[in-house]
C-alpha positions in Angstrom: -52.2 19.0 26.0 -54.1 21.2 23.6 -51.6 20.3 20.9 -52.2 16.5 21.5 -55.9 17.0 21.3 -55.5 18.9 18.0 -53.3 16.2 16.7 -55.8 13.5 17.5 -58.6 15.5 15.9 -56.5 16.1 12.8 -55.2 12.5 12.3 -57.7 10.5 14.4 -59.3 8.9 11.4 -56.0 7.8 10.0 -54.7 6.5 13.3 -58.0 4.6 13.9 -57.6 3.0 10.5 -54.1 1.8 11.3 -55.2 0.4 14.6 -58.1 -1.5 13.0 -55.8 -2.9 10.3 -53.3 -4.1 13.0 -56.1 -5.8 14.9 -57.4 -7.4 11.8 -54.0 -8.7 10.9 -53.6 -10.2 14.4 -56.9 -12.0 14.1 -56.2 -13.4 10.7 -52.7 -14.7 11.7 -53.9 -16.1 15.0 -57.0 -17.9 13.8 -56.0 -19.1 10.3 -53.2 -21.7 9.9 -52.4 -20.9 6.2 -52.1 -17.2 6.9 -50.1 -17.8 10.0 -47.6 -19.9 8.0 -47.3 -17.2 5.3 -46.8 -14.6 8.0 -44.1 -16.6 9.8 -42.2 -17.4 6.5 -42.4 -13.7 5.5 -41.2 -12.4 8.8 -38.3 -15.0 8.9 -37.3 -14.0 5.4 -37.2 -10.3 6.0 -35.6 -10.6 9.4 -32.8 -12.8 7.9 -32.3 -10.3 5.1 -32.1 -7.5 7.7 -29.6 -9.4 9.8 -27.5 -10.3 6.8 -27.3 -6.6 5.7 -26.5 -5.6 9.3 -23.7 -8.2 9.4 -22.3 -7.1 6.1 -22.3 -3.5 7.4 -20.4 -4.5 10.5 -17.9 -6.4 8.4 -17.5 -3.3 6.2 -16.7 -1.2 9.2 -14.1 -3.8 10.3 -12.4 -3.9 6.9 -10.0 -1.1 7.9 -8.9 -3.1 11.0 -8.5 -6.3 9.0 -6.5 -4.4 6.3 -4.2 -2.9 9.0 -3.6 -6.4 10.5 -2.8 -7.8 7.0 -0.3 -4.9 6.4 1.4 -5.6 9.7 1.6 -9.3 8.9 3.0 -8.6 5.4 5.7 -6.4 7.0 6.7 -9.2 9.4 6.8 -11.7 6.5 8.9 -9.4 4.4 11.5 -9.3 7.1 11.6 -13.1 7.0 12.5 -13.2 3.3 16.1 -14.1 2.5 16.3 -10.8 0.5 15.9 -9.0 3.8 19.1 -10.7 5.2 22.7 -10.8 4.3 25.1 -13.7 4.4 28.0 -13.4 6.8 31.2 -15.5 7.0 31.3 -16.5 10.6 34.7 -16.7 12.3 35.7 -20.1 13.6 35.1 -20.4 17.3 32.5 -17.6 17.4 29.9 -20.1 18.6 27.4 -19.1 15.9 26.2 -21.3 13.1 23.7 -18.8 11.6 25.3 -17.2 8.5 22.1 -15.3 7.5 21.9 -12.1 9.5 18.9 -9.7 9.6 19.5 -6.7 7.2 16.1 -5.1 6.9 12.9 -4.8 8.9 9.7 -3.1 7.6 7.2 -0.7 9.2 3.7 -1.0 7.8 1.9 2.3 7.3 -1.3 3.7 5.7 -1.3 6.4 3.0 -3.5 9.3 4.1 -2.5 11.8 1.4 -1.0 11.3 -2.1 -0.4 13.2 -5.3 0.6 11.8 -8.7 -0.1 14.7 -11.2 2.3 17.4 -10.0 5.8 17.8 -11.2 7.1 17.0 -7.7 4.8 14.6 -5.9 4.7 13.7 -2.2 2.9 11.1 0.0 1.9 11.3 3.6 1.6 8.3 5.8 0.2 7.8 9.3 3.4 6.7 11.0 6.2 8.9 12.3 9.2 9.0 14.7 7.2 7.4 17.5 7.1 4.3 15.3 10.8 4.3 14.4 10.7 6.2 11.1 13.5 8.6 10.2 14.3 10.8 7.2 16.2 9.1 4.3 14.4 5.7 4.9 13.2 4.0 1.7 9.5 3.2 1.2 8.1 0.3 -0.8 4.8 -1.3 -1.6 3.9 -4.8 -2.8 4.6 -3.5 -6.4 8.0 -2.0 -5.9 9.7 1.2 -4.6 7.4 4.1 -3.6 9.9 6.9 -2.5 12.1 8.2 0.3 11.1 9.7 3.7 12.0 13.4 3.7 10.4 14.7 6.9 8.9 13.2 10.1 6.7 14.3 13.0 5.7 12.2 16.0 2.9 10.4 14.2 3.2 11.3 10.5 5.8 11.2 7.7 6.2 12.8 4.3 7.6 10.8 1.4 9.3 12.1 -1.7 7.5 10.0 -4.2 9.1 8.1 -7.1 7.1 10.5 -9.1 9.3 13.5 -8.1 11.8 15.0 -10.5 14.5 15.2 -7.9 14.2 11.5 -6.9 16.7 9.0 -8.2 16.6 5.2 -7.6 19.6 2.9 -8.2 18.3 0.3 -10.6 19.5 -2.4 -12.9 18.3 -4.6 -15.8 17.7 -8.0 -14.3 18.8 -10.0 -17.3 22.3 -8.4 -17.6 22.9 -6.6 -14.3 23.7 -3.4 -16.1 22.9 -0.7 -13.6 21.8 2.9 -13.9 19.5 5.5 -12.3 15.7 5.6 -12.5 14.3 9.1 -13.0 10.8 10.4 -13.5 10.3 13.0 -16.3 7.2 14.6 -14.8 4.6 13.6 -17.4 3.0 10.2 -17.3 2.7 8.7 -13.7 3.1 5.2 -15.2 6.3 6.0 -17.2 9.9 6.7 -16.0 13.4 6.8 -17.6 16.4 4.6 -16.9 19.6 6.6 -17.4 23.3 5.8 -17.6 23.0 2.3 -19.2 26.0 2.1 -21.5 25.6 1.2 -25.2 27.9 -1.8 -25.1 25.3 -3.7 -22.9 22.3 -5.5 -24.2 18.8 -4.0 -23.7 15.6 -5.5 -24.9 11.9 -4.5 -24.9 10.3 -6.3 -21.9 13.4 -6.5 -19.8 12.7 -6.4 -16.1 14.1 -3.4 -14.2 14.8 -3.8 -10.5 16.5 -2.2 -7.6 20.2 -3.2 -7.5 20.9 -2.9 -3.8 23.6 -0.3 -4.2 21.5 2.3 -2.3 21.2 2.0 1.5 17.5 2.9 1.1 16.2 -0.2 -0.7 16.9 -3.9 -0.7 18.1 -5.3 -4.0 15.8 -7.3 -6.4 12.6 -5.2 -6.0 10.9 -5.1 -9.4 10.3 -1.5 -10.6 9.0 -2.0 -14.1 9.7 -3.2 -17.6 11.6 -1.7 -20.6 9.0 -0.1 -22.9 11.2 1.7 -25.4 15.0 1.8 -26.2 16.8 4.4 -28.3 20.5 5.1 -29.0 21.2 8.6 -30.3 24.1 9.0 -32.8 27.3 9.8 -30.9 25.8 8.9 -27.5 27.5 6.4 -25.2 24.2 5.7 -23.3 20.8 4.4 -24.2 17.6 6.4 -23.7 15.3 3.9 -22.0 11.7 4.3 -21.1 10.3 2.2 -18.3 6.7 1.1 -17.7 6.3 1.3 -14.0 4.9 -1.9 -12.4 3.1 -0.1 -9.6 0.1 2.3 -9.9 0.8 4.9 -7.3 -2.6 6.6 -7.8 -4.2 3.6 -6.1 -1.6 3.3 -3.3 -3.2 2.4 0.1 -0.5 0.7 2.2 3.3 1.0 2.2 6.3 -0.4 4.1 9.0 1.8 5.4 12.4 0.1 5.0 14.6 0.0 8.2 18.1 -0.8 7.1 19.7 -2.3 10.2 23.2 -2.0 8.7 22.7 1.6 7.5 25.2 3.3 9.9 27.9 0.7 9.2 27.5 1.2 5.5 27.6 5.0 5.7 30.6 4.8 8.0 32.4 2.6 5.5 31.5 4.9 2.6 32.8 8.0 4.5 36.1 6.3 5.0 36.2 5.5 1.3 35.6 9.1 0.4 38.4 10.5 2.7 
């Protein structure tokens, strides 16, 4: 009580001034039509501005949910593409007329950790074994291959990035179908090398490089990048080709884990071949 009295004594004059100002404002607004109109217009303007800003703030908070929904929808649409299916010759009398069978499905995930400037870079995503992800699955984005899953927990997975010196991606030149292996040298995160392209094939600056589908990890036809430089050393049977990567992994936000529905059959067939 004593503190309240001291507060009134100390700030009483200022509080009285504010009270009188408020009463004066009410009198002016209530008994003067012009001032009332100005007051109403001003309050409507500032209240609408406040509501707009609040609405924008709420929309900003919902962006993450919207982005997640879009990523899930993109994963579903990718699975509907013909490149995610394979054509099968149906036996007569099988009762099926659908020659296009599902080959891949995709699991959308958000990137929660990423490195691009190490010699061996990794990416962490917020999906794991509970979501159907397993080691050795390929991972892609809207701009091409991202890497390969190397370890999985219940709710998280670690990806060996394309920007990892041990990672190799089966790739080909779209124009000629000449195939080789994509490899990162560990320097520029936007540049990689395409190895094992024989010198008797045609390679041109600007040629599109894509996945060739030979690997069980990635569908064929995913654009990786474009030929930036071509060199043929004396006595060599293979070109030295530098690729400008299409995707910028430093800005990666959402990815799609590739679920190859025919993986076990392919691996079983390849094991028989190697025996």
